[in-house]
PAMAR-715703 format. One record per residue: residue in one letter; x, y, z of N, C-alpha, C in turn. Coordinates in pm, whole numbers, always signed. Atoms other than C-alpha are relative to their C-alpha. Last residue first. Layout:
<nodes>
+---+--------+--------+--------+--------+--------+--------+--------+--------+--------+
! r !    nc1 !    nc2 !    nc3 !   cac1 !   cac2 !   cac3 !    cc1 !    cc2 !    cc3 !
+---+--------+--------+--------+--------+--------+--------+--------+--------+--------+
! A !      X !      Y !      Z !      X !      Y !      Z !      X !      Y !      Z !
...
+---+--------+--------+--------+--------+--------+--------+--------+--------+--------+
</nodes>
This chain:
<nodes>
+---+--------+--------+--------+--------+--------+--------+--------+--------+--------+
! r !    nc1 !    nc2 !    nc3 !   cac1 !   cac2 !   cac3 !    cc1 !    cc2 !    cc3 !
+---+--------+--------+--------+--------+--------+--------+--------+--------+--------+
! T !    +44 !    +68 !   -121 !   -523 !  +1983 !  +2203 !    +74 !   -129 !    +20 !
! H !    -55 !    -62 !   -121 !   -356 !  +2225 !  +1964 !    -41 !    -71 !   +127 !
! L !   -146 !    +12 !     +2 !   -407 !  +2024 !  +1646 !    +63 !    +51 !   +129 !
! A !    -35 !   +140 !    -24 !   -777 !  +1973 !  +1717 !   +151 !    -20 !     +4 !
! N !    +12 !    +27 !   -143 !   -821 !  +2349 !  +1747 !    +40 !   -143 !    +33 !
! A !   -110 !    -69 !    -69 !   -686 !  +2400 !  +1395 !     -4 !    -27 !   +150 !
! F !   -123 !    +73 !    +31 !   -924 !  +2136 !  +1256 !   +119 !    +62 !    +73 !
! G !     +4 !   +126 !    -75 !  -1219 !  +2294 !  +1433 !   +124 !    -82 !    -23 !
! A !    -28 !    -32 !   -140 !  -1123 !  +2637 !  +1299 !     +0 !   -126 !    +86 !
! V !   -142 !    -31 !     -9 !  -1106 !  +2500 !   +943 !    +38 !    +29 !   +145 !
! L !    -74 !   +123 !    +29 !  -1448 !  +2337 !   +975 !   +150 !    +22 !    +15 !
! D !     +7 !    +86 !   -119 !  -1598 !  +2643 !  +1146 !    +77 !   -130 !    -20 !
! H !   -101 !    -45 !    -96 !  -1476 !  +2865 !   +861 !     +3 !    -91 !   +123 !
! P !    +49 !    -73 !   -117 !  -1686 !  +2665 !   +616 !   +112 !    +34 !    +98 !
! V !    -19 !    +84 !   -119 !  -1501 !  +2567 !   +298 !    -44 !    +79 !   +122 !
! S !   +107 !    +99 !     -7 !  -1648 !  +2744 !     -7 !    +11 !    -91 !   +122 !
! A !   +107 !    -50 !    -85 !  -1427 !  +3047 !    +55 !   -113 !   -101 !    +15 !
! G !    +84 !   -106 !    +54 !  -1137 !  +2856 !    -92 !   -108 !    +41 !    +99 !
! L !   +141 !    +33 !    +17 !   -877 !  +2658 !    +95 !    -77 !   +119 !    -54 !
! S !    +24 !    +43 !   +137 !   -509 !  +2732 !    +34 !   -146 !    -34 !    -27 !
! A !     -2 !   -115 !    +89 !   -482 !  +2938 !   +351 !    -30 !    -38 !   -144 !
! A !   +122 !    -78 !    -23 !   -592 !  +2639 !   +559 !     -6 !   +120 !    -93 !
! W !   +115 !    +77 !    +48 !   -323 !  +2417 !   +406 !   -128 !    +82 !    +14 !
! A !     -5 !     -4 !   +146 !    -55 !  +2680 !   +452 !   -119 !    -74 !    -59 !
! Q !    +39 !   -136 !    +38 !   -163 !  +2721 !   +814 !     +4 !    +17 !   -151 !
! W !   +145 !     -7 !    +16 !   -158 !  +2342 !   +858 !    -45 !   +138 !    -39 !
! G !    +82 !   +106 !    -58 !   +215 !  +2336 !   +793 !   -148 !    +17 !    -25 !
! G !    -44 !   +138 !     +9 !   +383 !  +2663 !   +708 !   -101 !    -96 !    +59 !
! P !    +39 !    +81 !   -115 !   +277 !  +3015 !   +624 !    +43 !   -145 !    -18 !
! G !   +145 !    +25 !     -5 !   +477 !  +3200 !   +363 !    -32 !    -84 !   +121 !
! A !    +52 !     +5 !   -136 !   +820 !  +3326 !   +273 !   -150 !    -20 !     -3 !
! E !   +105 !    -97 !    -26 !   +933 !  +3234 !    -77 !    -51 !    -15 !   +143 !
! D !    -65 !   -123 !    -45 !  +1265 !  +3061 !   -144 !   -101 !   +109 !    +36 !
! A !   -100 !    +30 !   -103 !  +1116 !  +2708 !   -162 !    +64 !   +127 !    +56 !
! E !   -124 !    +52 !    +57 !   +809 !  +2829 !   -352 !   +102 !    -18 !   +113 !
! A !   -116 !    -90 !     +7 !   +490 !  +2873 !   -158 !   +118 !    -70 !    -66 !
! T !    +35 !   -142 !     +5 !   +134 !  +2734 !   -150 !   +119 !    +94 !    -19 !
! L !   +125 !    -27 !    +72 !   +137 !  +2359 !   -210 !    -25 !   +148 !    -20 !
! A !    -27 !     +1 !   +143 !   +503 !  +2311 !   -117 !   -125 !    +31 !    -81 !
! R !    -39 !   -136 !    +41 !   +417 !  +2417 !   +237 !    +25 !     +7 !   -149 !
! P !   +116 !    -78 !    +42 !   +230 !  +2087 !   +274 !    +33 !   +143 !    -40 !
! D !     -8 !   -125 !    -75 !   +563 !  +1899 !   +273 !   -118 !    +87 !    -43 !
! A !     +5 !   -125 !    +75 !   +497 !  +1546 !   +158 !     +9 !   +119 !    +94 !
! D !   -125 !    -24 !    +72 !   +593 !  +1202 !   +285 !     +2 !   +130 !    -78 !
! E !   -116 !    +63 !    -62 !   +343 !  +1109 !   +555 !   +130 !    +36 !    -70 !
! L !    -45 !    -76 !   -116 !    +75 !  +1357 !   +455 !   +125 !    -58 !    +64 !
! I !    -65 !   -123 !    +47 !    +45 !  +1199 !   +110 !    +57 !    +77 !   +119 !
! L !    +90 !   -115 !    +10 !    -33 !   +864 !   +268 !    +78 !   +123 !    -43 !
! P !    +12 !    -84 !   -119 !   +214 !   +588 !   +193 !   -101 !   +113 !    -23 !
! P !    -84 !   -121 !     +5 !   +146 !   +342 !    -91 !    -20 !    +85 !   +126 !
! M !    +85 !   -117 !     +0 !     +0 !     +0 !     +0 !    +90 !   +124 !     +0 !
+---+--------+--------+--------+--------+--------+--------+--------+--------+--------+
</nodes>
């Protein structure tokens, strides 16, 4: 079975070039979401990471 994308990928690569400053980790993922994703869903995910 192939590894999950989250296990071997850098999520920062989705939103910023290697030499470009930008948010990292889950913040980059959340910033890449469109307005169609409910804010409560993103906030719930962020809270889950801090608990």
